C-alpha positions as CSV (number, residue, x, y, z in Angstrom):
1,M,63.2,121.4,161.1
2,Q,66.6,122.9,161.3
3,H,69.3,120.3,160.1
4,L,66.3,117.9,159.0
5,I,64.8,117.5,155.6
6,T,61.5,115.6,156.6
7,F,59.6,113.0,154.7
8,T,55.9,114.0,153.0
9,P,53.4,112.7,152.0
10,Q,54.5,113.9,148.3
11,D,57.4,111.9,148.8
12,M,55.4,109.0,149.7
13,T,53.1,109.2,146.7
14,G,56.0,109.4,144.4
15,I,57.5,106.0,146.1
16,L,54.6,103.9,146.8
17,G,52.8,101.3,144.7
18,Q,49.1,100.7,144.5
19,R,47.6,97.2,143.9
20,T,43.7,95.9,144.4
21,G,43.2,94.1,147.7
22,E,46.6,95.1,149.1
23,T,48.0,97.2,151.8
24,R,51.6,98.2,152.0
25,L,53.9,99.1,155.1
26,G,54.0,102.8,153.3
27,N,50.0,103.0,154.0
28,H,50.3,102.7,157.9
29,F,54.3,104.4,158.4
30,L,53.6,107.6,160.3
31,L,54.9,110.6,158.6
32,P,56.2,113.7,160.4
33,Q,53.6,116.5,162.0
34,G,55.0,119.5,163.9
35,H,56.4,122.7,163.7
36,N,59.4,121.4,165.5
37,L,61.2,118.1,165.8
38,E,60.5,117.7,169.5
39,E,56.4,118.5,168.5
40,C,56.7,116.1,165.4
41,L,58.5,113.3,167.8
42,A,56.0,113.9,170.6
43,N,52.9,113.6,168.3
44,A,54.3,110.4,166.6
45,K,54.8,108.8,170.2
46,A,51.0,109.6,171.0
47,L,49.9,107.4,167.9
48,G,51.9,104.8,168.9
49,A,55.5,105.1,167.1
50,R,58.1,103.1,168.6
51,F,60.8,103.5,166.0
52,V,61.8,106.4,163.9
53,L,63.5,105.7,160.2
54,L,66.0,108.6,159.5
55,G,68.6,108.6,156.5
56,A,72.0,110.0,156.9
57,G,73.3,110.9,152.7
58,E,76.9,111.8,153.3
59,D,80.1,109.9,151.9
60,A,82.5,112.8,153.6
61,G,83.5,110.2,156.2
62,P,84.3,107.4,153.9
63,R,86.6,109.9,152.0
64,A,88.0,111.5,155.3
65,N,89.3,107.9,155.5
66,L,91.2,107.4,152.4
67,G,88.1,105.7,150.9
68,R,85.4,105.6,148.0
69,G,82.6,107.9,147.9
70,G,79.0,106.6,147.1
71,A,77.6,106.4,150.5
72,T,74.9,109.2,149.9
73,N,71.3,107.6,148.3
74,A,71.7,104.4,150.4
75,F,68.3,105.7,152.3
76,E,66.4,106.4,149.1
77,A,67.2,102.8,147.8
78,C,65.9,101.4,151.0
79,L,62.7,103.0,151.3
80,K,61.5,102.4,147.6
81,W,61.4,98.9,148.7
82,L,60.4,98.8,152.3
83,V,57.2,101.2,152.0
84,N,56.4,98.3,149.5
85,L,56.6,95.6,151.2
86,Q,53.2,94.0,152.5
87,S,51.5,94.9,155.7
88,N,49.7,91.9,157.1
89,R,49.8,90.1,160.0
90,F,53.4,89.8,160.6
91,Y,53.9,93.3,160.8
92,R,51.6,96.3,159.8
93,G,54.2,98.9,160.4
94,D,51.9,101.4,162.4
95,D,54.7,102.0,165.2
96,C,57.4,103.8,162.8
97,L,58.0,107.2,162.1
98,L,59.4,107.7,158.7
99,L,60.7,110.8,159.7
100,G,63.2,111.9,157.0
101,Q,67.0,112.6,156.2
102,L,69.7,114.7,158.3
103,D,70.5,117.5,156.2
104,F,74.4,117.9,155.7
105,G,74.0,119.6,152.1
106,D,75.9,122.7,153.8
107,L,78.9,120.9,155.1
108,L,79.6,118.2,152.2
109,P,82.8,118.9,150.6
110,G,83.2,118.8,147.1
111,E,84.9,115.8,145.1
112,D,88.4,117.1,144.8
113,A,88.5,118.3,148.6
114,E,91.5,118.4,150.5
115,L,91.7,115.5,153.9
116,D,91.7,118.3,156.2
117,A,88.3,119.9,154.9
118,L,87.1,116.5,154.6
119,R,87.5,116.0,158.3
120,D,86.5,118.8,159.4
121,A,83.3,118.3,157.4
122,V,82.9,114.9,159.6
123,S,83.3,116.6,162.7
124,R,80.8,119.1,161.9
125,M,78.5,116.3,160.6
126,D,78.6,114.9,163.9
127,D,77.0,117.8,166.1
128,R,74.2,117.3,163.4
129,V,73.6,113.7,164.6
130,I,74.0,114.4,167.9
131,E,71.4,117.1,167.6
132,V,69.0,114.9,165.9
133,V,69.1,111.5,167.1
134,S,69.7,112.3,170.9
135,A,66.0,114.4,170.6
136,I,64.7,110.8,169.2
137,M,66.1,108.7,172.3
138,A,64.9,111.6,174.7
139,A,61.5,111.4,173.3
140,G,61.4,107.3,174.0
141,L,62.0,106.5,170.6
142,E,64.5,103.9,168.6
143,P,66.0,105.4,165.6
144,V,67.0,102.9,162.8
145,V,69.8,104.8,161.2
146,I,70.5,104.5,157.5
147,G,73.1,105.5,154.8
148,G,76.6,107.5,155.3
149,G,80.0,106.2,156.5
150,H,80.2,104.6,159.8
151,N,81.7,107.8,160.6
152,N,78.0,108.5,162.2
153,A,78.4,105.9,164.6
154,F,80.1,108.5,167.0
155,G,77.0,110.6,167.0
156,L,75.2,108.1,167.7
157,L,77.0,107.1,170.8
158,M,77.4,110.1,172.0
159,S,73.5,110.7,171.5
160,V,73.2,107.3,173.5
161,K,75.2,108.9,176.5
162,N,73.2,111.9,176.1
163,A,69.6,110.6,176.4
164,F,70.5,108.0,178.9
165,G,73.3,109.1,181.1
166,R,75.5,106.3,180.5
167,P,77.9,104.9,177.8
168,A,77.0,102.3,175.5
169,A,77.6,98.7,175.1
170,A,78.1,98.5,171.1
171,V,78.6,95.6,169.1
172,N,79.3,95.9,165.4
173,L,79.6,93.5,162.7
174,D,82.5,94.6,160.5
175,P,85.5,93.6,158.8
176,H,87.3,96.9,160.0
177,S,87.1,97.4,163.9
178,D,86.8,101.4,163.0
179,F,89.4,101.8,166.0
180,R,91.7,103.6,164.5
181,L,94.1,106.5,165.8
182,R,92.3,110.0,166.5
183,E,93.9,111.6,163.7
184,G,90.5,113.4,162.6
185,R,87.1,112.3,162.4
186,H,86.4,109.6,159.6
187,S,84.6,106.4,159.1
188,G,87.1,104.4,160.5
189,N,87.5,106.2,163.9
190,G,84.2,106.8,165.1
191,F,84.5,104.2,167.9
192,S,87.5,105.4,169.5
193,Y,86.6,108.8,169.6
194,A,83.3,107.6,171.1
195,A,85.4,105.9,173.7
196,A,87.6,108.6,174.0
197,N,84.5,111.3,175.3
198,G,83.4,108.2,177.7
199,A,80.2,107.6,175.4
200,L,81.6,103.5,174.9
201,D,82.1,101.6,177.6
202,Y,81.9,97.8,176.0
203,Y,82.6,97.3,172.6
204,H,82.7,93.9,170.5
205,V,83.6,93.5,166.8
206,L,81.7,90.5,164.8
207,G,83.4,89.2,161.6
208,L,86.7,91.3,161.8
209,H,88.9,90.4,159.0
210,E,92.3,89.0,160.6
211,L,94.4,91.1,158.4
212,K,92.3,94.0,157.4
213,N,93.4,95.7,160.8
214,S,96.7,97.0,161.5
215,E,98.4,95.7,164.5
216,A,98.5,98.9,165.7
217,N,94.5,98.7,165.7
218,L,94.6,95.4,167.1
219,E,96.8,96.9,170.4
220,Q,95.0,99.8,170.6
221,L,91.3,98.2,170.4
222,E,92.7,95.6,173.0
223,A,94.0,98.3,175.2
224,F,90.7,99.7,175.0
225,G,89.0,96.3,176.3
226,G,87.5,96.0,173.1
227,S,87.0,92.1,171.6
228,W,86.1,90.0,168.7
229,H,85.0,86.9,166.8
230,S,87.0,87.0,163.5
231,L,85.1,86.2,160.1
232,Q,87.8,83.5,159.9
233,Q,87.0,81.9,163.1
234,I,83.8,81.6,162.2
235,W,83.2,81.5,158.4
236,V,86.5,80.0,157.2
237,R,87.9,77.8,160.2
238,G,84.9,76.8,161.3
239,E,86.1,77.2,165.4
240,L,82.6,78.0,166.4
241,T,79.1,78.4,164.8
242,L,77.2,82.1,164.2
243,D,74.7,81.0,166.7
244,D,77.2,80.2,169.2
245,A,78.9,83.5,169.0
246,L,75.8,85.4,168.8
247,K,74.9,83.7,172.2
248,S,78.1,84.6,173.7
249,I,77.8,88.3,172.5
250,S,74.5,88.8,173.8
251,K,75.1,87.5,177.1
252,N,78.4,89.5,177.8
253,I,76.4,92.8,176.7
254,R,73.4,91.9,178.7
255,A,75.6,91.9,181.6
256,T,77.1,94.9,181.1
257,G,73.7,96.5,182.4
258,L,74.6,99.4,179.3
259,P,72.4,100.7,176.8
260,V,73.0,98.9,173.8
261,A,73.9,100.1,170.4
262,L,73.6,98.0,167.2
263,E,76.0,98.6,164.9
264,L,76.6,96.8,160.8
265,D,78.8,98.2,158.3
266,V,77.5,96.5,155.0
267,D,81.2,95.9,154.0
268,A,81.0,92.8,155.9
269,I,78.0,91.7,153.6
270,A,79.6,89.9,150.5
271,N,79.8,91.4,147.4
272,M,77.5,94.5,148.5
273,P,78.2,98.0,147.0
274,S,79.8,99.8,149.6
275,S,82.6,102.0,150.4
276,A,84.8,98.9,150.9
277,M,83.1,96.2,148.8
278,T,84.6,92.5,149.9
279,A,84.0,89.2,147.9
280,A,85.1,88.0,151.3
281,G,82.0,88.9,153.4
282,I,79.2,86.6,155.0
283,P,75.7,85.9,153.6
284,L,73.3,88.9,153.5
285,L,70.9,86.3,155.7
286,D,73.3,85.6,158.3
287,A,74.0,89.5,158.6
288,T,70.1,89.4,159.2
289,R,70.4,86.8,161.9
290,Y,72.6,89.1,163.5
291,V,70.2,91.8,163.7
292,S,67.5,90.2,164.5
293,H,69.4,88.3,167.5
294,M,70.9,91.3,168.9
295,A,67.5,93.5,168.5
296,R,65.5,90.3,170.3
297,H,68.0,89.5,173.3
298,C,69.6,92.8,174.0
299,D,68.7,96.1,175.1
300,C,68.8,98.0,171.8
301,T,68.4,101.7,171.9
302,Y,69.3,101.7,168.2
303,L,70.1,100.2,164.6
304,H,72.8,101.6,162.5
305,L,73.5,100.4,158.9
306,A,76.4,102.1,157.4
307,E,78.1,102.5,154.1
308,A,76.0,101.2,151.6
309,A,76.9,102.8,148.0
310,P,74.5,102.0,145.2
311,S,77.0,103.6,143.0
312,C,79.7,101.1,143.5
313,H,78.2,98.2,142.1
314,E,80.2,96.7,139.1
315,A,76.9,96.2,136.8
316,G,76.4,100.1,138.0
317,E,74.1,102.6,139.5
318,N,70.9,101.1,139.3
319,A,71.8,97.5,139.8
320,G,73.1,99.1,143.3
321,L,70.2,100.5,143.8
322,R,68.1,97.8,143.8
323,E,70.5,95.4,145.5
324,V,70.9,97.9,148.4
325,G,67.6,98.6,148.9
326,Q,66.3,94.9,148.7
327,S,69.3,94.4,151.0
328,L,69.0,97.2,153.8
329,T,64.9,96.5,153.5
330,E,65.6,92.7,155.1
331,L,68.2,94.0,157.6
332,V,65.4,96.8,158.9
333,Y,62.6,94.1,159.0
334,A,65.1,92.3,161.2
335,Y,65.2,94.6,163.4
336,L,61.7,95.9,163.7
337,Q,60.4,92.3,164.1
338,G,63.3,91.6,166.8
339,R,62.4,94.1,168.9
340,R,58.9,94.1,168.7
341,L,59.4,90.1,169.6
342,A,61.6,91.1,172.5
343,A,58.7,93.4,173.8
344,G,56.3,90.6,173.7
345,A,54.6,92.7,170.9
C-alpha cells in the first residue's frame, strides 16, 4: 500500500511469544487484508475493528526543531511488549487492527542535513500522515499513532478536519506548548500550524513547564485562546490535584462539542528516553491516568504518543527499548480500555 509498510503474519511470528495455556493480544489483533488501504480498513471494520495501531518512525521533526534524533523505533519497541500481553476477561484484542507503519523512507534526510532540508522533509511527511490517517478516520476507526516527533500532530489534526468537517479540540500532556512561530515545519509548531489551517479550535496543555516556554510562545498561545495547567501548579506547588485538573479539562472540552484530539509527548514523563528527556517530569502512572480519563470522558478521535527515543536512554538502546516498550504499552492499554468503558463495552 502506498506510503504504508503493513504488518504481516510473518512480522507477528517474529515477536509473539508462545506458552501452553496462554493467549496473547497478538493472537487476536487483526492484521491487514486487502489490496489497498480502503479495502483493508473496510475488511477490518466488518470483522469488528474499532482501533488501528499505526507507527510513525521518523526523527526529522525533532531535528528540525534543533533537538535530538532517535524517535525512529518506538513503534517496534512498543509492539514487542503489547502483542505479548495476556488476552483475557479485561481485554481480548479482537477490536484492534495492527495496520503497520507510515513509510517515510524516501523522505528522511541524513544525519548531516541542513535545517531547511529537514523542515522541507517534515512538510512532505505531513501529507503522508494526512493521507493515511484521514482514510482511517473516514472508515470510522480510531488511530493510535505511536512514535516519531510531535510534528505529526499537525497531520493528525488536519485529518480530523478532513474526516469530521470540523476543527478539533485538543489536549496535550507536554512540558512544551508546541505553539512556536510558523518558521517552517518541525516538532515545536504542529499546533500553531494546525490553528492557522483551521484544524484546531480549542487547545489545552497539561503539565506545561513554566520555564520551558518563551514569553513570545506563551503570548502567541494566549492570543489564540489556548490554556494550560502548569507542571508546577499540580506536581510542585500542589495548587490543585491531577484529578481536579482532569475533570476541569474534560468538562471544558466536552462543552466545545468538537471532535477531540488526545496528545501526549513522552517528554512529560520523568526520565523517559525521548528527544527532550527530563528529570523534572511526571510519573508514568499519572500519564496513564491522564490518557484513561480523557479517553473515557471525551469523544476522542485518536491517541498520539510522540517523541519516544529508545537510543537516548542513558544505559544504551537496549535499555531504552525495554523502557519505551513497556511504557508505551501501558499508555496504549489505558486508551483502549478507556474508550471501551466510554462505550459501555
